[in-house]
Phi, psi and omega in degrees: 000322187255005191303310184295320181295315181296320179299317179297317181293318180297323181288331187261344183265161178246156180275343172284159182299129183197157165232122181244146172265125184221171171251120182288170180300333178273008176086001183269139175288133181226156166258137178242112179263126185210155168212199184288348183251324194228152167230126179235125178255129184237114175295135184213071180215273178275340183220150165273116194204091171290103195245353181210129179229129184228134176258125192294301193293327178264001177052048186247128169276112182271324175219145184211022183220167182306136180295144181269105169249108184229110183231132178239139179229161178233168176298138179282148176270005177227199177301138178138208184288123182236013178284190182291163176300143184225153177227130178243141180225021173210161184231129179273129184289137176247303182201160175217155175214157183230142174233132179229133174212194186292343180275338180150201183236139183229122177245131181250118178257139177232130181214158180263130178292126187266098176268009179083194188285341186248002182255181181298151181241008187237019173260130184235159173242129168258124183233114183253124178245132183229132171257117183263120179292318184293316186269341185068026185249162169249133178230156175223152180213131185241150176219144169260132185234144166261107190285308191223162174084176183248018184285167178234129182236133180258114179272121182266335179197153174206154172207122174243133182196148167285160180228141175229125177295133178254314185219127179264109183280351178291328177228018174052063183226134168285130185274128173056035179065032186298337181297341180268000182280150172235146172253128183235126178280150177227145008269012177228129180282305187244304190251146170220101180077198186281331191255338187258118177220109178286346176088343180221156176278342180189173185237125171290156180304325180299332178294340187271351185295122182291156175297140180293347181264307187269334186059018180294132180292147178233153353280155178272074184210147176240163179201163173297320183211158176231147173249127169264098195261122173262183182300326184231354182200176182200176179238125177270129177236105189241134175263138182214126177207130170257006183264330181199179180277130178207144181241155170279132181239137177217136179199187178233157181212159170272137176232161186228127185300319181295323179291320179300324180293338179264006178092007177228126183249016180265124183302326182295341181266356179284141177308152190303326180290337177271339185292335182279347177280180194272133176255141175288156178258125181235145171270134173248133184205162178074205177066230182200152178200158172256114181220147177052038173086000183232144359298151185269356182279164178291136181264071181237130177253099175270191181302130177063018185274158171215143176250113181264127178257164186288169181282142170248128179248136182237127181220146174262148179216156175259148176105206188267187180299329178299322176291328175296319177295322177297322177296323177292321175299318179298319178298316181293320179300317180296342178259015173091005182266076181223176180296128181297135178304131178080009180299133175223152178231150181250132178291122189254151177245121181264120180288340189299326185299331179255329183262343180061195185210149187295313183294325183278313187234005184063028177290150176294148176296131187286147175278168178301318182297318179296320181293317181291330174295322176293321178298323176301316180292320178301317180298317183292334180287335185106003178295162185240344179225137176266112180264119181260107178282188185310137178132003180261341185259176187304314171210155186304128179093352180288331183060029176240119180302133181278083184293328181296328183267326191242000181081174179302140183297315179303322180290319179299314178300319179297317179299314179300318182290309189279328184261338184233354181065036187237146166269177183236131170238146185234144169279127180249116180263125181282307174292162191227148174269010174258146178234300183283342186279340189248166179294136184298340183287347185276348191268156172282137183243147175272187186298331180273359179089006181274147177295134174289115186277133172266099187283167179145184177305327176237097186285147178214199182232142169285137181262165176247106183296342177279355177284126178302327181294317178295319179298315178294316182296311184294318181298314181300317182288324178292322177296322178295321177294314181299321180294340178270359172113008178292135186252350184211135172238138172245118183266124187222174180049058185252002197297147180277317185076124180204173187304146191292337183290348179283142188301123174079007184242133195249329189268147193249069169215177178249193189281188184288141180246018182285115181291337183282353180281343178084008178260177177296160177241111357285170177301133182279167175303315183296320180292321180296311183289330177292326178296322180291317180299322179301320178296314179302315183294322179295324178289315183292332177300321180276330184226073184294338178277351178289135184267130182238121170259135183237115175294168177301131189272005175246312189251357182078204187271333188285324182222096186288150187234314192286152165303136189285344177276347189299126179068008176271157172116336179279145176301340182251021175258190181289160181256331191219153169259159175283146183276038167060032169067023175278040189261342190271312175226072187301328182293311179288332175297326178286312182296327182288341182099348181300313185285356173293344176297338177294331174295314177302315181304312184289336174293328186262331192232143168262343182302125186297144168263142168248135175206134167255147184233153179271100183289348172295341181257012177271186182245177179297333180276357184056038182300314182292319181304312187284329176298313182282335172294326182281337186245355177234116183294336177239119190243140170234154184227181178153177174099335180264161174227161184301342179271002178280140183298336181273356185299313182301317179292326177295314180293322177297321179295320178296315179300319182289320176303315181296324178293323183263009196298325189304312177298326179295317190271315188247356183274180174272137176270121175247110182273087183300313166207185187298331181248014177224114186240139174239130176246124188238125175251112177284343180297315180238016175055049177234162177209154175229129178251128175239131175237125185254135175246113181260011183259173180270005183239147176298150182232140166253127186228130172259118188247120180272128181236111178296142182299326185293343181266355186278347174062030178080015179299148183285105186283355175279351181242082179239128182227141177106352179194166180264136184244138175227162182276153174224163183307325183245013180161226183242156166240119179251121180258132180227152172251128186237124176292164177299139177049055185209161172260153164249138185237121179243126178256143181231122175092357180270147174276147175079000000 
């Protein structure tokens, strides 16, 4: 279908960074942006229209149809546009400029959104396309601008997207073998935590065909990134923004050639007599959209205003979806989302599994004697940090050490260190079970000004992290705890609460309405999460070595919502993510398949996960222990006692883990397959291979390990399996008992 067009573009384009003005085969003036990797054709006459994208080395047409510029506005309730609701689906070109340097070529397109004769005339789109020499990627970034005048425009919906033809209904043909494509979300294919399950690992193109009645786009799902996966290669389409919450959206739609010629490519806008004719199937990807509540800021264009949306990065890769995830990891690393230099983790013991907690089970608050008896068990297990979950402060969420019950904090820290060889980590609850004890300015308020109550046997109040009073109060108390020797904070109960239909979010109210807090009314998602980050940053400024795990700041621990890269990378930001609540029954979370999502995470991310697990729910083979040791760089344990029959094997597993820890904590994760993980430490030339058997039958497995991933590990020291050479590396053979791990060490002494 595209042979003649590609030949023409290849003949007319240059491989050095350039933008040329040309006349296309259809007689339309176009801009051709090209380098050694990409060719982009942009219609520039009657419309601003990046309509064709080609990747040279893989000979892949990435986009081949009119760009989707879709903006809807409503009448303003203040000064400004007060006419009827309007929808624009084309952009009139105004000007373009190009910048070229050693990093690549950047073209900035500016056009006026065409609402027709009766709509606004002063809304513009800035569309920046960049070819990166270093990364070999194509990226785009869009903004909506109010160019002139003092009017106010309310944007009710928008969708910007590249388009790729999938099925041509004029001759009933799948284009470029599109019927073999799969769409795969990243960094999670199917599951994310306990509550989110898409039900499938990926979507065939056929799954995306909209209903003939509603034309609703499918899938109704967002992700940080998407892979358009073919039989032997794929295209990574990743959304990235550090300014606000934004997701990558991909779906399919019907388009109609006659409508496209009139500046509208949506079948639903074609007159009724044409609607019964056949519409082509197009994939929409990249660009920007508001889905599942994000971006969370108001879409209002006042005088001289602009709304900047996040960057979309497009890269080609060879191989399977795992290689697509690796491409996403490389992209994140280049943006600073990698393992922090010098990162170390301490094996933690969580007392909650044996002592429980008041808010969860109405357990009594533990006495000092009870806590120190638990510290003795933690010490005997081989743990290195005593992690105190809810129950250490005056009341949950106060963040004030209960000195009357537990003694001075500094003395408690000294006792743990000198008598048990343990450090102290604390659970930090943002919301509070106190009401009358705290300043009224810290709480979240409803529309009537009442405190949002956190109900239960012990009622409390939801707080507003965007409140300056809450930020000062929480920061001051956390600094006091850190000054007494606390080495680890886990931030929890941070949820914003928003309508239930949004992915992964469960509670059904909106944000804070307190006018005295200085935030929007209601408080936006971005203001809420920024308030929490401010508290973390103030603490880390004073104690940069303190390790901070930060739960999801919108949905809490059970159903994560935010892009995982958001606000990460600064020395004064958080260090770790939460391990998606696989803490209660980790063994069954693994057997059910839920915890297999941790494999996906590690293929895409270096940011450490922290998770503690209840080892009382593990097996004699310590299957769960080794799975979470393999997928969480920071591990916590608990739940067992020395009189348990599994205790000796559990303690042996901890001792072995601590001996092998460096590749797990500081090494590279190589996901050979979902149940075979390799951890490689280039620092000390060691590696650990784990193979998991989740079946009821013994397994013999021959595992191919390429030499290039072994990082110089000493191959003369292999224990736990038999190794043989292969043309491109090693073949390690292991025998795995039912429901058990096999552990092979490489390069370790003894």
